[in-house]
N, C-alpha and C positions, 0 to 999 in steps of 0.2 A: 475503633468506634466509641464514640462518647458514649458515657453511661448518663441517659438522660431518663431513666425510669423511676417513678417514685420509689421512694423505700418503702419496703414491706410488701410491696404489689408484687407478687409473682405467680402468674396464673401457671396451675399445674399443666403440664404439657407433657404427654406421652404419646409417641405416634402409633404405639402398640395397644394402647386402651380400647379395649372393646366398645367402650362407650363412645368413642370418637367416630360417630356416625358421620357419613357425607352430610347430613342436614346441620350437624353441630360442628364440622369443620372449619368452614369459612368463617363463622363467628369467634371461633377459637383463635384461628390465625390473625384476623384483625385485633383481637384483645392484645397477642403477644405483640404484634407491630406495635401498637400503642404504649402498652405498659411494660413491656419486657423483650425488647428486640432481640435479645441474646439470653437464653435460658440454658440451664444446666438440669441435666435428667441423670438420675442416680442408677438406672436399670443398666444392665449390660455392661457394668464397669466403669459407667459415667460417660456422659456424652455432652455436648454443647449443640444447640439449635440455634439458627440466625433465620429471621423472620423477614428482614426486610431487603428489598431488591438490592439496593445499593450495596449493603454489609455482604449480601452473598456474593455479588459481583466481586467485591474485593477480596473475599476469602477463596474464591475459585482462581482469582489471577494474581495472587501475592502468596507464593509457597513459600517465601521464606518466613514471613510472620504466621502464617497459617498453616498448620500441619498436623496431620494425623499419624505420623511416623512411628509413633509408640502403639499404634493399632487399636481401633476401635471397631467392633463387628456387631452391626444391628441386624438382626434376622429381617427377611422382607416382611414388609406389612401384609397381612391377609388380604387376598383379593375379594374375599367374600362378603364384606361390607361393601364393596363397590362394584356393583354389577356391571358386567360387560354390556356393551351394547348389542342389542339383538339384530341390528341392521348394518350391514357393511356394504361399502361402495367399491367398486373396482378402482385402483390406483392408476387412471390411464388419462392421457390428456382428453379424450373423447368424453368420460364422464365429468370431467371438471367443466368443460365447455358447455355441455348441455345443462348444468346446473346453475349456470349463471343466465339462462334465458329469462 
C-alpha cells in the first residue's frame, strides 16, 4: 500500500474509545481515509487499522502479505453506543415484495 499520508498527520483512532459516537464515527473514518489510510493503535498489544476499501480488500485476500498469525485480540466494541433498531421486518420474500410497492 502506498504511503501517501502527510507526515505528522495521524488522527487518533481507537475503535473502543467511548467518545467515538455514531455521530462522530463517519467523520473520523473519512479523516482516516484521507490522511492516514493505515493507522496503528497501541492498545491491546498493538494493532493496525485499514480504512480504504481497496486496501481492506487486498488485506482480506492476500494472506501471504497480510497476516495476524502472531495473534491480536480486540474485544468486541460495546453495542451500547450504537442502539439497535426498534423495528424489525420478517425476512420472507413476501415482506420484501410488499416494501417495493
